[in-house]
N, C-alpha and C positions, 0 to 999 in steps of 0.2 A: 464655799464653795470648796474650802481646804480642807474643810472637814469631811464633806460629805463625798465628793471627787474619788479619794480612795476607798472607800467604804462602797460606792458605786461600781468599781473595778472589782472587788473583792466579792460583790453578789456575783457579778459577769463568770469571774473564776470559776466562783462555785456552781452558778448554775451549769457551766460547760463541762465541769465534772460529774455533776449529776446525770446528765445526760449521756455524756460516754458511758458512764458506770452503768446506766440501764441498757444502753443500747449491747454493750459486752455481754453482759448478764444475759440478755435475751439471744443474741447472736451466736455466741463463742460458748461460754462456758454453763449458763444457765444455773449458777451458784447462787443462793439466795443471799450469801453475804454482798455479793456485789449489788444484788439487787437493793438490798435494804440501805446501804451507803448511796447508789443512786437516790432513792426517795427520801433522805435524809438531807442530802446535799441540795436537792432540789428545793426542799421545802424551806432550807435554810437561806438559801437565794433569792427566793421569791420573798419571804420574809424582809432581807435588808432591802431589795430593792421597792417593796410596800412601804417603810418606813423609812425611805430616802427622800430628802428635800426636793433633790434633784427630779425623781421621778414624779413628785406632786405638783413641780412648777412645770414639767411638761407637757402635764394633763390638765394644768389650770385648775387643780383641785385642792381644797383644802383637806388639812389632814383626818378632819372628821370623818370625809367620806370612804377614807381607807381604813378608818378603825376595823369595821366587820372582819374585811378580811386578813388583817394583822393579827385580831384576836383568833381566826379562825385557823390560822398557820401556826400562832405562837403555842395554841393549847392542845395540837395535833403533832406538832414536830416531835415531840419524845417520843411518841408510838415507835416508829421505825428505828430510833435510839435504842429501845428496849427489843424490838425485835432482831435486833443485830446481834444483842447479848443473850439474848434466848437462843438464837441458832448457834453464836460460838461456845457458849457454855454451858446450853441445856439450862432446865428447871431450876437449879440452881440450890443452894444447900437448902433441905426443907423447903424447896419450892419457891424460895424469896424472888426469885427472877420473875417467875411466872406470876404470882403475887403482885409483882411491880409492874408488870404487862398489864394486868387484869386493871389495876388502877390505872394506868395512863389513856387505858379504852376507854373507861368511865366515867373519867374527868371531863372529856371537852363537851360530853354530851348535856353535862349538868353546867358547867362553864359557860359555856359558850353563850346560851339563851339566858345565863343571870347577867353577867356582864353587860350582853345587849338591853336588856330589859330595865337595869339599874343605873346604864350611863355610866358605872362605876366599875372599872376592874382592878382595885386594889387587893380587894382578898383574892379573888380569880388568879391574879399575876404571883402573890404571896404562896399561894397553896403550888401553883405552877412551878416556881422557884423550888422550892420543898421537894417536889417530885423529882426535879431536874438533878438537883445535889445529892439527895438521899439515893436515886438510882446509879449515879456515878461512883457514891461512896461504895453502893453496893458491887458493882463490876469491879471495882476496885480490890474489894476485900477477899472476892473469888480467885482476881488477877494474882493477888499476893499470893495465894495458897496454893494455886499452879507454878507460882512464881518458885516457890519453895520446891516444889518437885520440879524443878529444872525444865520447864517446859518453855522453850526460849519463843516458841511459835506466837504465845499468848502473852509471854512476859514484856513483848516489845510494846505492845499498848499501856503500861503503867504509866511512864511518865505525861504522856500526851493527855491521859486521863486526867492527871495530877494539876498538870496545868490549866486545862480546861476548867476543873471543878475549883481551885483558886479565882482564875477570870472573873468566873461568874457569881460567887459568893461575893466578890467585890463592885458589881456592878449591881447585884441586889439590895448591897448595903449604902449605895451610892456614890461610892468613892471610885474617882475617875483619875488617874496620873495626867497630869496637863490636860486636865479637861477631856479627854479620848475615852469611849466607850470601848475597853480591852476584849468585850466579851467575844466579837468577832475574830480577833488575833486568836483566842483559845480555840474558838471552833474550828479554825485554818488547821490549827494544830492537830487537833483531835480527829479534825477528817482525812490529815495525812496519817493518821496512825490506822485510823479504819481502813482506807484506802488500801493501805500497805497489808495486811494483813489480809484483807478480801482478796487480792490480785495474787498475793503468795499462795493463799488457800485454790485459789484457781488454777493457779499454774501447776500446781500438785496435783490437784486434780486431775488438768490434761493430762501429764506427765503419766499419772498410773493408768488411764484410758488408753494410752498409746501403748504403753508396756504391755496390757491385757489385750490389745488388739494385735501386736506381735507375735503373741505365746499363742492366740486362737489360731492367726496365720501358719505359726509351726507347727501346731497339734493336726490341723488341715491337711496340710504339706506330708509329715509322717504318715495318716491316715491313708493320704489318697497313693503313697507309694507302697504299703503295705499290701490292700486291697489288689489283688488282681485282674488286668484289662481284660482277657480272656478267658474263656472255661477251659479248665484242664481237660485235656483228651485221655481216658484210659482206657484199654481194651477190657471189652465184656461190662464196661461201667457207662450209663447214660446221665449226664446231669444235666437238671432242668430247675426252672426257677418253680416257686409255690404255685399249690394247683387250690382250685376253691374246696371250702369246706364239705360241700355237699357230692363234693367227686369220690367216687368210693373204688377210682382207681388206686393199686399201690405199684408203686416202682420200687 
């Protein structure tokens, strides 16, 4: 109970953050960074719930019944993470981020059937861990290059990624301080960094749209003030609107 209850709380908070990000992305800014943060958070929260013994006890089901769901979520959760990196950093140096995204999309198609049919997930878990760690390091390298260019907007993600990568490696190596799985803690830290960047960019986009609307309103007001509201009256001159092309009358 003492071990599972905190992770159950983390799962609920993560799910709430995921749903909030998706709603905000849909109704407010439609920013893709918020979209991928929401999907990423939602999937990880579902994974924590599926793996939590309290949830299994509540449904009176053994862990084996949740194995297919856990495998599906575990092997696809890296996709929104890679999509976030693709949206934030582009294709990367020599399309490395794009290649990583393709690998993340192709991996579940092979890994899930293999793990379910062989009833063993050792090798698929190992490959999944390699994809997570290598992708995180790849993002770190790109952020480090941008950081040297003094782009503080992206550089704020550096330390959350470092902490997340260290805790994931410790979990994959079976190292658990005080017997506690520290990977969810690393994920919460990473999620805070991702959400911070997504929200800041969404707010920046909103400000730009507001400024653009204000400029358009000012331009319309200026045009409206320049255009005369009444036709000018001059002696011996008749001003009229355009005539049809087949009208041969000349004014």
